[in-house]
C-alpha positions, 0 to 999 in steps of 0.5 A: 500500500502506497503513501496515498492509500495510507493517508486516505484512511484518515479521510472522513469517509473512513470514520466511524462516528458511532465508534468515537461516541462509544469510545468517549462514553467508556473513557468518561465513565471510567476516568470521570464518572467513577472518580466523581462517584468515589468523591461523593461516596467518601465526602460524607464518611469523614465525620462518621469514621472520626466519631467511630474512633472517638476522635483519635484520628481525623478521617475527614482530612485523610478522605479529603486528601484522597478526594484530591487525588481523584480530582487530579486523576480526572484532570489528567484524564482529559487528554485521554478522552480526546485521544479515545475519540480518535481511537474509536473514530477509526476501525481496527485494522486501519492505519489511522487507528495506530498512532492514536491507540499508541498515544492513548496507551502511552499517555495512560501509563503517564497518568498512572504515574502522575496522579499517584506521584510515582506510586507514593501517595502522601497523606497528612494526619492532624497530630494534635489527637496523637500528642500535644507537641505533634502538629501533623503526621505524614503517612505515605501510601506506597503502591509503587509495585502496583502502579509500575506494573499497571504502567508497563501493561499500558505501554505494552498495550500501546505496542499491541496496537500494531498486532491489532492492526495486522490481525484485523487488516484483512477484515477491515479491507473487506468491510471497506470494500463492501461499504464503498461498493454500496455507496457506488451502487446508490450513486448509480441508482440516482444517475440519469441515463438516456433510455434506449427505447425512448431514443429509438421511438424518437428516431421513428417519429422523425422518419415518419414526419419525413415520409409524410412531407 
């Protein structure tokens, strides 16, 4: 396939707007709606948990910091939503899908590292409940191993975009051929052709007029 064919797959004719909508809907659900639900869930738990511990630990500040991490995840995920639109816009097996799928997966790995600060999530607890001279206590939630494994999986999925392309290329070309053939047939139905029967009748009328004269 030449360069002309490669760039033609970025054409609007090859786009699937339904696929783009579905891809965006899934990404928004995972990276926006679920974190929002998490924030709403934990926002009202701080006071009740603090009371359950007789005020020895202020869970309100801890949960507020956790909510801040979820909000940062939502902010970092905005480019993911844009990239997911382009991933869904082009079908599996299309050259146009490869760069967007690859970029999506690589950026997802970056998001995992960014919003968790490399797998070390710092949280601070009010120290006044622990001791008189303690202002605050820093707690580090270390999840490096989990985050790095997830980031590596995301990067590998980016390289699997090329395998996805080769596995679905034949099917994509077959579907594209069928789609464009249908379009050509529809165009042909609306094309006005000169009816050969009408043309012959016109000739007979002309010859008849000549004989009468």
